[in-house]
MOPAC internal coordinates of N, CA, C and O (Angstrom, degrees):
PM7 1SCF
backbone

  N    0.0000 0     0.00 0     0.00 0    0    0    0
  C    1.4432 1     0.00 0     0.00 0    1    0    0
  C    1.5786 1   109.60 1     0.00 0    2    1    0
  O    1.2310 1   120.41 1   -74.04 1    3    2    1
  N    1.3046 1   116.81 1   105.96 1    3    2    1
  C    1.4606 1   117.82 1   176.99 1    5    3    2
  C    1.4865 1   115.31 1  -104.11 1    6    5    3
  O    1.2310 1   119.05 1   156.69 1    7    6    5
  N    1.3548 1   119.41 1   -23.31 1    7    6    5
  C    1.3331 1   123.32 1  -173.63 1    9    7    6
  C    1.5676 1   110.40 1  -149.89 1   10    9    7
  O    1.2310 1   118.58 1  -104.86 1   11   10    9
  N    1.3059 1   120.30 1    75.14 1   11   10    9
  C    1.4413 1   122.04 1   179.26 1   13   11   10
  C    1.5720 1   111.14 1   -77.85 1   14   13   11
  O    1.2310 1   122.31 1   -20.13 1   15   14   13
  N    1.2921 1   113.18 1   159.87 1   15   14   13
  C    1.3637 1   127.25 1   175.21 1   17   15   14
  C    1.5549 1   107.55 1  -105.51 1   18   17   15
  O    1.2310 1   120.44 1   -62.29 1   19   18   17
  N    1.3488 1   116.75 1   117.71 1   19   18   17
  C    1.3327 1   121.62 1   179.54 1   21   19   18
  C    1.5571 1   110.62 1   -94.81 1   22   21   19
  O    1.2310 1   115.53 1   -67.34 1   23   22   21
  N    1.1965 1   126.09 1   112.66 1   23   22   21
  C    1.4653 1   125.31 1  -179.00 1   25   23   22
  C    1.6367 1   104.00 1  -108.93 1   26   25   23
  O    1.2310 1   120.87 1   -56.53 1   27   26   25
  N    1.2758 1   115.94 1   123.47 1   27   26   25
  C    1.4447 1   125.23 1  -174.63 1   29   27   26
  C    1.5344 1   118.67 1  -148.43 1   30   29   27
  O    1.2310 1   117.28 1   -29.68 1   31   30   29
  N    1.2405 1   122.77 1   150.32 1   31   30   29
  C    1.4196 1   121.17 1   169.59 1   33   31   30
  C    1.5967 1   112.43 1   -89.49 1   34   33   31
  O    1.2310 1   120.93 1   162.62 1   35   34   33
  N    1.3274 1   115.82 1   -17.38 1   35   34   33
  C    1.4133 1   118.42 1  -177.28 1   37   35   34
  C    1.4867 1   112.41 1  -126.62 1   38   37   35
  O    1.2310 1   121.71 1   -66.26 1   39   38   37
  N    1.3276 1   114.34 1   113.74 1   39   38   37
  C    1.4559 1   120.47 1   179.09 1   41   39   38
  C    1.5833 1   107.64 1  -156.40 1   42   41   39
  O    1.2310 1   121.10 1   -39.53 1   43   42   41
  N    1.3090 1   115.49 1   140.47 1   43   42   41
  C    1.4367 1   114.10 1  -178.97 1   45   43   42
  C    1.6339 1   114.17 1   -50.51 1   46   45   43
  O    1.2310 1   120.34 1   -35.02 1   47   46   45
  N    1.2505 1   116.95 1   144.98 1   47   46   45
  C    1.4563 1   130.21 1    12.75 1   49   47   46
  C    1.5114 1   122.68 1   -78.35 1   50   49   47
  O    1.2310 1   121.64 1  -171.00 1   51   50   49
  N    1.3515 1   114.46 1     9.00 1   51   50   49
  C    1.4776 1   117.00 1   173.63 1   53   51   50
  C    1.5636 1   110.45 1   -64.32 1   54   53   51
  O    1.2310 1   123.61 1   -35.63 1   55   54   53
  N    1.3850 1   110.68 1   144.37 1   55   54   53
  C    1.3813 1   113.66 1   178.29 1   57   55   54
  C    1.4809 1   116.02 1   -96.02 1   58   57   55
  O    1.2310 1   119.90 1   -48.03 1   59   58   57
  N    1.2903 1   117.79 1   131.97 1   59   58   57
  C    1.3875 1   121.23 1  -179.26 1   61   59   58
  C    1.4857 1   114.49 1   156.67 1   62   61   59
  O    1.2310 1   118.31 1   -15.35 1   63   62   61
  N    1.3005 1   120.82 1   164.65 1   63   62   61
  C    1.4306 1   124.95 1  -172.58 1   65   63   62
  C    1.5112 1   110.78 1   -74.64 1   66   65   63
  O    1.2310 1   118.91 1   143.05 1   67   66   65
  N    1.2890 1   119.68 1   -36.95 1   67   66   65
  C    1.4592 1   119.66 1   179.73 1   69   67   66
  C    1.5590 1   108.79 1   -66.99 1   70   69   67
  O    1.2310 1   116.87 1   137.34 1   71   70   69
  N    1.2370 1   123.56 1   -42.66 1   71   70   69
  C    1.4229 1   124.53 1  -179.85 1   73   71   70
  C    1.5178 1   110.03 1   -62.16 1   74   73   71
  O    1.2310 1   119.84 1   137.36 1   75   74   73
  N    1.3291 1   117.90 1   -42.64 1   75   74   73
  C    1.4113 1   120.95 1   177.99 1   77   75   74
  C    1.4883 1   110.10 1   -65.02 1   78   77   75
  O    1.2310 1   118.09 1   137.45 1   79   78   77
  N    1.2764 1   121.24 1   -42.55 1   79   78   77
  C    1.3702 1   123.05 1   175.25 1   81   79   78
  C    1.4826 1   118.01 1   -53.57 1   82   81   79
  O    1.2310 1   124.20 1   131.52 1   83   82   81
  N    1.3663 1   109.54 1   -48.48 1   83   82   81
  C    1.5414 1   116.85 1   179.78 1   85   83   82
  C    1.5082 1   108.45 1   -67.66 1   86   85   83
  O    1.2310 1   117.39 1   145.79 1   87   86   85
  N    1.3067 1   122.57 1   -34.21 1   87   86   85
  C    1.3601 1   122.93 1  -178.72 1   89   87   86
  C    1.5118 1   109.08 1   -66.12 1   90   89   87
  O    1.2310 1   118.89 1   142.44 1   91   90   89
  N    1.3461 1   119.72 1   -37.56 1   91   90   89
  C    1.4899 1   122.35 1   176.41 1   93   91   90
  C    1.4835 1   108.20 1   -72.10 1   94   93   91
  O    1.2310 1   115.16 1   145.52 1   95   94   93
  N    1.2611 1   126.78 1   -34.48 1   95   94   93
  C    1.3911 1   126.18 1   175.37 1   97   95   94
  C    1.5097 1   112.08 1   -59.76 1   98   97   95
  O    1.2310 1   121.23 1   133.87 1   99   98   97
  N    1.3536 1   115.26 1   -46.13 1   99   98   97
  C    1.4458 1   126.16 1  -179.63 1  101   99   98
  C    1.5802 1   103.83 1   -58.24 1  102  101   99
  O    1.2310 1   120.47 1   124.24 1  103  102  101
  N    1.2887 1   116.70 1   -55.76 1  103  102  101
  C    1.5113 1   126.69 1  -174.32 1  105  103  102
  C    1.6237 1   109.20 1   -52.59 1  106  105  103
  O    1.2310 1   124.21 1   133.10 1  107  106  105
  N    1.3140 1   109.53 1   -46.90 1  107  106  105
  C    1.4295 1   120.07 1  -176.50 1  109  107  106
  C    1.5742 1   111.91 1   -66.49 1  110  109  107
  O    1.2310 1   120.44 1   146.81 1  111  110  109
  N    1.2929 1   116.76 1   -33.19 1  111  110  109
  C    1.4640 1   123.60 1  -177.05 1  113  111  110
  C    1.5480 1   113.28 1   -80.83 1  114  113  111
  O    1.2310 1   122.31 1   145.61 1  115  114  113
  N    1.3309 1   113.18 1   -34.39 1  115  114  113
  C    1.5174 1   117.50 1  -172.40 1  117  115  114
  C    1.5031 1   110.37 1   -78.94 1  118  117  115
  O    1.2310 1   121.98 1   -39.76 1  119  118  117
  N    1.4361 1   113.81 1   140.24 1  119  118  117
  C    1.3767 1   120.61 1   176.31 1  121  119  118
  C    1.5972 1   101.64 1  -155.59 1  122  121  119
  O    1.2310 1   122.66 1    19.98 1  123  122  121
  N    1.2894 1   112.50 1  -160.02 1  123  122  121
  C    1.5181 1   122.39 1  -176.63 1  125  123  122
  C    1.6057 1   110.71 1   -61.90 1  126  125  123
  O    1.2310 1   121.13 1   148.50 1  127  126  125
  N    1.3843 1   115.45 1   -31.50 1  127  126  125
  C    1.4188 1   120.10 1  -179.32 1  129  127  126
  C    1.4487 1   118.74 1  -104.35 1  130  129  127
  O    1.2310 1   119.50 1   164.80 1  131  130  129
  N    1.3301 1   118.56 1   -15.20 1  131  130  129
  C    1.4213 1   125.94 1  -173.98 1  133  131  130
  C    1.4812 1   114.01 1  -121.98 1  134  133  131
  O    1.2310 1   118.05 1   -41.39 1  135  134  133
  N    1.2629 1   121.32 1   138.61 1  135  134  133
  C    1.3558 1   121.48 1   170.67 1  137  135  134
  C    1.5153 1   109.45 1  -147.13 1  138  137  135
  O    1.2310 1   121.86 1   -15.24 1  139  138  137
  N    1.4038 1   114.05 1   164.76 1  139  138  137
  C    1.4934 1   117.62 1  -174.86 1  141  139  138
  C    1.5122 1   105.21 1  -124.08 1  142  141  139
  O    1.2310 1   120.28 1   -42.48 1  143  142  141
  N    1.3055 1   117.07 1   137.52 1  143  142  141
  C    1.3776 1   125.79 1   172.14 1  145  143  142
  C    1.5315 1   111.00 1   -99.22 1  146  145  143
  O    1.2310 1   122.73 1   -60.49 1  147  146  145
  N    1.2239 1   112.37 1   119.51 1  147  146  145
  C    1.5861 1   118.29 1  -175.24 1  149  147  146
  C    1.5394 1   112.10 1  -101.42 1  150  149  147
  O    1.2310 1   120.65 1   -61.97 1  151  150  149
  N    1.2460 1   116.35 1   118.03 1  151  150  149
  C    1.4735 1   123.22 1   174.93 1  153  151  150
  C    1.5300 1   111.35 1  -109.28 1  154  153  151
  O    1.2310 1   121.87 1   -64.11 1  155  154  153
  N    1.2851 1   114.03 1   115.89 1  155  154  153
  C    1.4737 1   114.26 1  -175.87 1  157  155  154
  C    1.6316 1   103.40 1   -91.61 1  158  157  155
  O    1.2310 1   121.63 1   -62.26 1  159  158  157
  N    1.2845 1   114.49 1   117.74 1  159  158  157
  C    1.4730 1   126.59 1  -172.25 1  161  159  158
  C    1.4644 1   109.36 1   -53.84 1  162  161  159
  O    1.2310 1   121.51 1   133.29 1  163  162  161
  N    1.2873 1   114.71 1   -46.71 1  163  162  161
  C    1.5040 1   121.64 1  -174.60 1  165  163  162
  C    1.5374 1   113.06 1   -56.48 1  166  165  163
  O    1.2310 1   118.78 1   153.74 1  167  166  165
  N    1.3737 1   119.92 1   -26.26 1  167  166  165
  C    1.4626 1   123.87 1   176.18 1  169  167  166
  C    1.4565 1   112.13 1   -70.64 1  170  169  167
  O    1.2310 1   116.90 1   163.06 1  171  170  169
  N    1.3190 1   123.50 1   -16.94 1  171  170  169
  C    1.4170 1   122.31 1  -175.67 1  173  171  170
  C    1.4499 1   116.90 1  -117.09 1  174  173  171
  O    1.2310 1   120.50 1  -165.10 1  175  174  173
  N    1.2997 1   116.64 1    14.90 1  175  174  173
  C    1.5180 1   126.46 1  -179.50 1  177  175  174
  C    1.4660 1   110.83 1   -75.87 1  178  177  175
  O    1.2310 1   120.07 1   -32.78 1  179  178  177
  N    1.3604 1   117.48 1   147.22 1  179  178  177
  C    1.4648 1   119.12 1   171.00 1  181  179  178
  C    1.5371 1   108.96 1  -109.08 1  182  181  179
  O    1.2310 1   119.34 1    -5.18 1  183  182  181
  N    1.3363 1   118.86 1   174.82 1  183  182  181
  C    1.3840 1   121.84 1  -167.54 1  185  183  182
  C    1.5839 1   110.81 1   -85.91 1  186  185  183
  O    1.2310 1   121.25 1   162.05 1  187  186  185
  N    1.2807 1   115.21 1   -17.95 1  187  186  185
  C    1.6014 1   119.72 1   179.54 1  189  187  186
  C    1.6225 1   106.09 1   -95.13 1  190  189  187
  O    1.2310 1   123.84 1   -26.22 1  191  190  189
  N    1.3686 1   110.24 1   153.78 1  191  190  189
  C    1.3621 1   117.48 1   176.71 1  193  191  190
  C    1.5672 1   111.86 1   -85.27 1  194  193  191
  O    1.2310 1   118.74 1   -42.25 1  195  194  193
  N    1.3923 1   120.01 1   137.75 1  195  194  193
  C    1.3575 1   127.25 1     8.27 1  197  195  194
  C    1.6548 1   107.39 1   -86.57 1  198  197  195
  O    1.2310 1   121.10 1   -59.34 1  199  198  197
  N    1.2180 1   115.49 1   120.66 1  199  198  197
  C    1.4192 1   121.31 1  -171.16 1  201  199  198
  C    1.4559 1   113.85 1   -70.04 1  202  201  199
  O    1.2310 1   117.83 1   167.88 1  203  202  201
  N    1.3704 1   121.75 1   -12.12 1  203  202  201
  C    1.4750 1   123.67 1  -178.67 1  205  203  202
  C    1.5191 1   110.97 1   -92.78 1  206  205  203
  O    1.2310 1   120.94 1   175.94 1  207  206  205
  N    1.4136 1   115.81 1    -4.06 1  207  206  205
  C    1.5134 1   117.87 1  -171.37 1  209  207  206
  C    1.5732 1   110.72 1   -58.79 1  210  209  207
  O    1.2310 1   118.13 1   141.18 1  211  210  209
  N    1.2231 1   121.16 1   -38.82 1  211  210  209
  C    1.5199 1   123.24 1  -176.26 1  213  211  210
  C    1.4865 1   109.75 1   -60.19 1  214  213  211
  O    1.2310 1   120.56 1   152.29 1  215  214  213
  N    1.3585 1   116.54 1   -27.71 1  215  214  213
  C    1.4108 1   118.94 1  -176.59 1  217  215  214
  C    1.5478 1   114.79 1   -62.64 1  218  217  215
  O    1.2310 1   120.04 1   152.28 1  219  218  217
  N    1.3408 1   117.52 1   -27.72 1  219  218  217
  C    1.5240 1   122.99 1   176.60 1  221  219  218
  C    1.5295 1   106.64 1   -56.61 1  222  221  219
  O    1.2310 1   119.91 1   136.31 1  223  222  221
  N    1.3762 1   117.77 1   -43.69 1  223  222  221
  C    1.3999 1   119.06 1  -173.94 1  225  223  222
  C    1.5867 1   113.82 1   -78.31 1  226  225  223
  O    1.2310 1   119.49 1   155.29 1  227  226  225
  N    1.2974 1   118.58 1   -24.71 1  227  226  225
  C    1.4138 1   122.74 1   173.57 1  229  227  226
  C    1.4573 1   112.71 1   -78.08 1  230  229  227
  O    1.2310 1   119.38 1   150.80 1  231  230  229
  N    1.4022 1   118.78 1   -29.20 1  231  230  229
  C    1.4007 1   120.71 1   172.65 1  233  231  230
  C    1.4741 1   110.35 1   -64.55 1  234  233  231
  O    1.2310 1   121.21 1   138.43 1  235  234  233
  N    1.3744 1   115.29 1   -41.57 1  235  234  233
  C    1.4727 1   124.15 1  -175.65 1  237  235  234
  C    1.5669 1   109.00 1   -56.96 1  238  237  235
  O    1.2310 1   119.22 1   145.33 1  239  238  237
  N    1.3693 1   119.10 1   -34.67 1  239  238  237
  C    1.4665 1   125.08 1  -178.56 1  241  239  238
  C    1.4934 1   109.50 1   -62.79 1  242  241  239
  O    1.2310 1   118.10 1   157.11 1  243  242  241
  N    1.3253 1   121.22 1   -22.89 1  243  242  241
  C    1.5101 1   121.95 1  -179.45 1  245  243  242
  C    1.5735 1   110.24 1   -83.99 1  246  245  243
  O    1.2310 1   121.23 1   178.68 1  247  246  245
  N    1.2783 1   115.25 1    -1.32 1  247  246  245
  C    1.4747 1   117.31 1  -179.65 1  249  247  246
  C    1.6275 1   103.99 1  -130.80 1  250  249  247
  O    1.2310 1   120.51 1   -29.76 1  251  250  249
  N    1.2860 1   116.64 1   150.24 1  251  250  249
  C    1.4242 1   124.57 1   178.15 1  253  251  250
  C    1.6100 1   109.62 1   -66.07 1  254  253  251
  O    1.2310 1   119.68 1   -30.45 1  255  254  253
  N    1.2956 1   118.22 1   149.55 1  255  254  253
  C    1.5031 1   121.08 1   178.72 1  257  255  254
  C    1.5266 1   109.09 1   -59.54 1  258  257  255
  O    1.2310 1   124.05 1   -31.21 1  259  258  257
  N    1.3299 1   109.84 1   148.79 1  259  258  257
  C    1.5361 1   116.95 1   179.98 1  261  259  258
  C    1.5197 1   106.71 1  -107.60 1  262  261  259
  O    1.2310 1   122.61 1   -30.29 1  263  262  261
  N    1.3171 1   112.61 1   149.71 1  263  262  261
  C    1.5213 1   118.68 1   170.13 1  265  263  262
  C    1.3718 1   112.63 1  -115.38 1  266  265  263
  O    1.2310 1   118.69 1   -28.96 1  267  266  265
  N    1.4056 1   120.11 1   151.04 1  267  266  265
  C    1.3944 1   123.41 1   174.04 1  269  267  266
  C    1.5736 1   110.44 1   -64.56 1  270  269  267
  O    1.2310 1   120.72 1   -35.52 1  271  270  269
  N    1.3213 1   116.23 1   144.48 1  271  270  269
  C    1.4150 1   123.74 1   176.08 1  273  271  270
  C    1.5819 1   111.21 1   -66.79 1  274  273  271
  O    1.2310 1   121.68 1   -56.58 1  275  274  273
  N    1.2687 1   114.39 1   123.42 1  275  274  273
  C    1.4185 1   122.57 1  -174.21 1  277  275  274
  C    1.6031 1   109.35 1   -68.89 1  278  277  275
  O    1.2310 1   122.94 1   150.50 1  279  278  277
  N    1.3599 1   111.97 1   -29.50 1  279  278  277
  C    1.5438 1   115.38 1  -177.06 1  281  279  278
  C    1.5456 1   113.77 1   -74.47 1  282  281  279
  O    1.2310 1   119.26 1   163.94 1  283  282  281
  N    1.2918 1   119.02 1   -16.06 1  283  282  281
  C    1.4287 1   119.35 1  -179.70 1  285  283  282
  C    1.5908 1   111.33 1   -93.83 1  286  285  283
  O    1.2310 1   118.91 1   -46.67 1  287  286  285
  N    1.2399 1   119.68 1   133.33 1  287  286  285
  C    1.4106 1   124.60 1  -169.16 1  289  287  286
  C    1.5214 1   110.25 1   -65.56 1  290  289  287
  O    1.2310 1   122.42 1   -41.14 1  291  290  289
  N    1.2511 1   112.96 1   138.86 1  291  290  289
  C    1.5388 1   127.08 1   169.07 1  293  291  290
  C    1.6064 1   108.31 1    64.49 1  294  293  291
  O    1.2310 1   118.75 1  -160.37 1  295  294  293
  N    1.3119 1   119.99 1    19.63 1  295  294  293
  C    1.4481 1   120.49 1  -179.69 1  297  295  294
  C    1.5170 1   114.12 1    65.26 1  298  297  295
  O    1.2310 1   117.27 1  -159.02 1  299  298  297
  N    1.2684 1   122.80 1    20.98 1  299  298  297
  C    1.4730 1   123.50 1  -169.09 1  301  299  298
  C    1.6328 1   105.79 1   -99.19 1  302  301  299
  O    1.2310 1   119.32 1  -175.62 1  303  302  301
  N    1.3680 1   118.90 1     4.38 1  303  302  301
  C    1.4606 1   120.65 1  -174.97 1  305  303  302
  C    1.4055 1   111.72 1   -80.75 1  306  305  303
  O    1.2310 1   120.95 1     7.46 1  307  306  305
  N    1.2878 1   115.78 1  -172.54 1  307  306  305
  C    1.5092 1   120.92 1   178.65 1  309  307  306
  C    1.5549 1   105.76 1   -75.03 1  310  309  307
  O    1.2310 1   120.48 1   -24.56 1  311  310  309
  N    1.3005 1   116.68 1   155.44 1  311  310  309
  C    1.4418 1   124.10 1   177.98 1  313  311  310
  C    1.5548 1   105.98 1   -80.48 1  314  313  311
  O    1.2310 1   123.23 1   -28.04 1  315  314  313
  N    1.3952 1   111.42 1   151.96 1  315  314  313
  C    1.4379 1   112.53 1   177.15 1  317  315  314
  C    1.4461 1   108.96 1   -77.34 1  318  317  315
  O    1.2310 1   121.10 1   -24.98 1  319  318  317
  N    1.3969 1   115.50 1   155.02 1  319  318  317
  C    1.3558 1   121.37 1  -174.68 1  321  319  318
  C    1.5327 1   111.82 1   -60.16 1  322  321  319
  O    1.2310 1   119.89 1   -37.79 1  323  322  321
  N    1.4527 1   117.82 1   142.21 1  323  322  321
  C    1.3833 1   122.86 1   175.21 1  325  323  322
  C    1.4378 1   107.18 1   -74.85 1  326  325  323
  O    1.2310 1   120.78 1   -31.60 1  327  326  325
  N    1.3976 1   116.11 1   148.40 1  327  326  325
  C    1.4678 1   127.83 1   163.44 1  329  327  326
  C    1.4223 1   115.26 1  -130.27 1  330  329  327
  O    1.2310 1   117.48 1   -26.79 1  331  330  329
  N    1.2087 1   122.41 1   153.21 1  331  330  329
  C    1.4063 1   120.97 1  -178.95 1  333  331  330
  C    1.5104 1   110.09 1   165.80 1  334  333  331
  O    1.2310 1   122.45 1    30.22 1  335  334  333
  N    1.3724 1   112.91 1  -149.78 1  335  334  333
  C    1.4776 1   115.92 1  -175.33 1  337  335  334
  C    1.5448 1   113.24 1   -81.21 1  338  337  335
  O    1.2310 1   119.81 1   171.78 1  339  338  337
  N    1.3794 1   117.97 1    -8.22 1  339  338  337
  C    1.6264 1   118.52 1   171.20 1  341  339  338
  C    1.5386 1   105.03 1  -116.32 1  342  341  339
  O    1.2310 1   123.29 1   -23.37 1  343  342  341
  N    1.2197 1   111.30 1   156.63 1  343  342  341
  C    1.5573 1   117.27 1   174.14 1  345  343  342
  C    1.5042 1   115.70 1  -127.63 1  346  345  343
  O    1.2310 1   122.01 1   175.40 1  347  346  345
  N    1.3401 1   113.76 1    -4.60 1  347  346  345
  C    1.5589 1   119.10 1   174.44 1  349  347  346
  C    1.4612 1   106.53 1  -158.28 1  350  349  347
  O    1.2310 1   123.23 1   -10.48 1  351  350  349
  N    1.4210 1   111.41 1   169.52 1  351  350  349
  C    1.3831 1   119.11 1  -179.10 1  353  351  350
  C    1.4387 1   109.54 1  -123.34 1  354  353  351
  O    1.2310 1   115.20 1   -49.54 1  355  354  353
  N    1.2487 1   126.71 1   130.46 1  355  354  353
  C    1.4562 1   133.74 1   173.52 1  357  355  354
  C    1.5370 1   107.70 1  -107.34 1  358  357  355
  O    1.2310 1   120.97 1   -43.37 1  359  358  357
  N    1.3372 1   115.75 1   136.63 1  359  358  357
  C    1.4725 1   114.52 1   174.97 1  361  359  358
  C    1.5028 1   104.57 1  -142.81 1  362  361  359
  O    1.2310 1   123.87 1   -34.06 1  363  362  361
  N    1.3495 1   110.18 1   145.94 1  363  362  361
  C    1.4839 1   121.02 1   178.11 1  365  363  362
  C    1.4868 1   117.87 1  -101.36 1  366  365  363
  O    1.2310 1   119.69 1   176.57 1  367  366  365
  N    1.3383 1   118.20 1    -3.43 1  367  366  365
  C    1.4532 1   116.75 1  -179.45 1  369  367  366
  C    1.5269 1   105.84 1  -136.15 1  370  369  367
  O    1.2310 1   118.46 1   -57.66 1  371  370  369
  N    1.2590 1   120.55 1   122.34 1  371  370  369
  C    1.3811 1   121.40 1  -176.34 1  373  371  370
  C    1.5248 1   109.79 1   -66.83 1  374  373  371
  O    1.2310 1   120.27 1   141.43 1  375  374  373
  N    1.2137 1   117.08 1   -38.57 1  375  374  373
  C    1.5120 1   117.50 1   179.58 1  377  375  374
  C    1.5199 1   106.16 1  -116.27 1  378  377  375
  O    1.2310 1   116.32 1   -51.12 1  379  378  377
  N    1.2587 1   124.60 1   128.88 1  379  378  377
  C    1.4933 1   125.27 1    -0.53 1  381  379  378
  C    1.5284 1   113.97 1   -96.73 1  382  381  379
  O    1.2310 1   121.90 1   170.60 1  383  382  381
  N    1.3761 1   113.96 1    -9.40 1  383  382  381
  C    1.5056 1   121.33 1  -169.72 1  385  383  382
  C    1.6287 1   108.10 1   -66.35 1  386  385  383
  O    1.2310 1   121.08 1   149.25 1  387  386  385
  N    1.3099 1   115.55 1   -30.75 1  387  386  385
  C    1.4714 1   118.09 1  -179.83 1  389  387  386
  C    1.5190 1   111.08 1   -63.76 1  390  389  387
  O    1.2310 1   118.68 1   155.16 1  391  390  389
  N    1.2796 1   120.12 1   -24.84 1  391  390  389
  C    1.3970 1   122.92 1  -177.29 1  393  391  390
  C    1.6142 1   109.93 1   -70.60 1  394  393  391
  O    1.2310 1   122.34 1   145.80 1  395  394  393
  N    1.3190 1   113.13 1   -34.20 1  395  394  393
  C    1.4328 1   120.13 1   177.53 1  397  395  394
  C    1.4554 1   109.93 1   -67.54 1  398  397  395
  O    1.2310 1   118.40 1   134.59 1  399  398  397
  N    1.3340 1   120.65 1   -45.41 1  399  398  397
  C    1.5132 1   123.82 1   174.62 1  401  399  398
  C    1.4246 1   111.63 1   -60.88 1  402  401  399
  O    1.2310 1   118.08 1   139.71 1  403  402  401
  N    1.2889 1   121.25 1   -40.29 1  403  402  401
  C    1.5327 1   119.73 1   177.13 1  405  403  402
  C    1.4695 1   114.19 1   -64.99 1  406  405  403
  O    1.2310 1   121.63 1   138.36 1  407  406  405
  N    1.3452 1   114.48 1   -41.64 1  407  406  405
  C    1.4969 1   116.54 1   177.39 1  409  407  406
  C    1.5474 1   114.34 1   -62.35 1  410  409  407
  O    1.2310 1   119.72 1   145.61 1  411  410  409
  N    1.3761 1   118.15 1   -34.39 1  411  410  409
  C    1.3519 1   121.16 1  -175.54 1  413  411  410
  C    1.5510 1   102.68 1   -81.26 1  414  413  411
  O    1.2310 1   118.33 1   151.37 1  415  414  413
  N    1.3053 1   120.78 1   -28.63 1  415  414  413
  C    1.5627 1   116.40 1   177.28 1  417  415  414
  C    1.5620 1   109.33 1   -70.41 1  418  417  415
  O    1.2310 1   121.93 1   143.21 1  419  418  417
  N    1.4072 1   113.91 1   -36.79 1  419  418  417
  C    1.5187 1   116.10 1  -175.13 1  421  419  418
  C    1.5611 1   109.18 1   -73.68 1  422  421  419
  O    1.2310 1   120.02 1   142.64 1  423  422  421
  N    1.3478 1   117.57 1   -37.36 1  423  422  421
  C    1.3602 1   119.41 1  -172.04 1  425  423  422
  C    1.6081 1   114.54 1   -84.65 1  426  425  423
  O    1.2310 1   123.81 1   138.23 1  427  426  425
  N    1.3494 1   110.30 1   -41.77 1  427  426  425
  C    1.4363 1   121.28 1  -171.93 1  429  427  426
  C    1.4642 1   120.66 1  -112.97 1  430  429  427
  O    1.2310 1   121.85 1   172.61 1  431  430  429
  N    1.2899 1   114.07 1    -7.39 1  431  430  429
  C    1.4968 1   124.93 1  -179.88 1  433  431  430
  C    1.4843 1   107.71 1    62.74 1  434  433  431
  O    1.2310 1   119.10 1  -137.32 1  435  434  433
  N    1.2812 1   119.32 1    42.68 1  435  434  433
  C    1.3907 1   125.53 1   170.17 1  437  435  434
  C    1.4914 1   112.21 1   -87.71 1  438  437  435
  O    1.2310 1   116.86 1   -58.95 1  439  438  437
  N    1.3697 1   123.58 1   121.05 1  439  438  437
  C    1.4020 1   124.86 1   178.42 1  441  439  438
  C    1.4936 1   114.15 1   -62.51 1  442  441  439
  O    1.2310 1   118.47 1   -26.91 1  443  442  441
  N    1.3899 1   120.52 1   153.09 1  443  442  441
  C    1.3880 1   117.70 1   178.88 1  445  443  442
  C    1.4527 1   104.82 1  -147.65 1  446  445  443
  O    1.2310 1   122.60 1   -25.38 1  447  446  445
  N    1.3235 1   112.62 1   154.62 1  447  446  445
  C    1.5568 1   125.11 1   175.04 1  449  447  446
  C    1.5318 1   110.16 1  -124.03 1  450  449  447
  O    1.2310 1   121.57 1   -47.76 1  451  450  449
  N    1.2679 1   114.60 1   132.24 1  451  450  449
  C    1.3966 1   124.48 1   174.88 1  453  451  450
  C    1.4060 1   113.84 1  -106.83 1  454  453  451
  O    1.2310 1   116.81 1   -54.67 1  455  454  453
  N    1.3257 1   123.67 1   125.33 1  455  454  453
  C    1.3965 1   127.85 1   175.16 1  457  455  454
  C    1.5743 1   113.09 1   -95.06 1  458  457  455
  O    1.2310 1   122.97 1   -66.24 1  459  458  457
  N    1.3266 1   111.91 1   113.76 1  459  458  457
  C    1.4723 1   115.55 1  -171.93 1  461  459  458
  C    1.5980 1   109.18 1   -98.84 1  462  461  459
  O    1.2310 1   120.19 1   -54.73 1  463  462  461
  N    1.2401 1   117.24 1   125.27 1  463  462  461
  C    1.5432 1   116.75 1   179.61 1  465  463  462
  C    1.5556 1   104.79 1  -136.81 1  466  465  463
  O    1.2310 1   122.59 1   -22.19 1  467  466  465
  N    1.2310 1   112.65 1   157.81 1  467  466  465
  C    1.4296 1   118.63 1   175.74 1  469  467  466
  C    1.5608 1   117.84 1   -87.19 1  470  469  467
  O    1.2310 1   120.73 1   -72.13 1  471  470  469
  N    1.1921 1   116.22 1   107.87 1  471  470  469
  C    1.4940 1   117.77 1   176.66 1  473  471  470
  C    1.5495 1   109.52 1  -121.85 1  474  473  471
  O    1.2310 1   120.10 1   180.00 1  475  474  473

């Protein structure tokens, strides 16, 4: 994992322990070869329910477009793995952001990490 995408609802400048913890995780991971892209989920919400749905498409922009495998009949096979500026997804909230990570894992074989914390 050289460039994960962290999707979170809490990250500085938000005040709180979870945001501070994630900021320290990012700082501890980053060096000359590794960097983390942070996507604040709250910035991409819409006013109607489910308000997190547009986030799926914004996450997609961090990865190159996928094409269906030509070897599988009628295009019903698995999608080819995504490649691009990110190579993994980190999430700090199982619901609803964890759903997005799970979908990308199932469809595109993108690894993900979930941070569990007691709130």
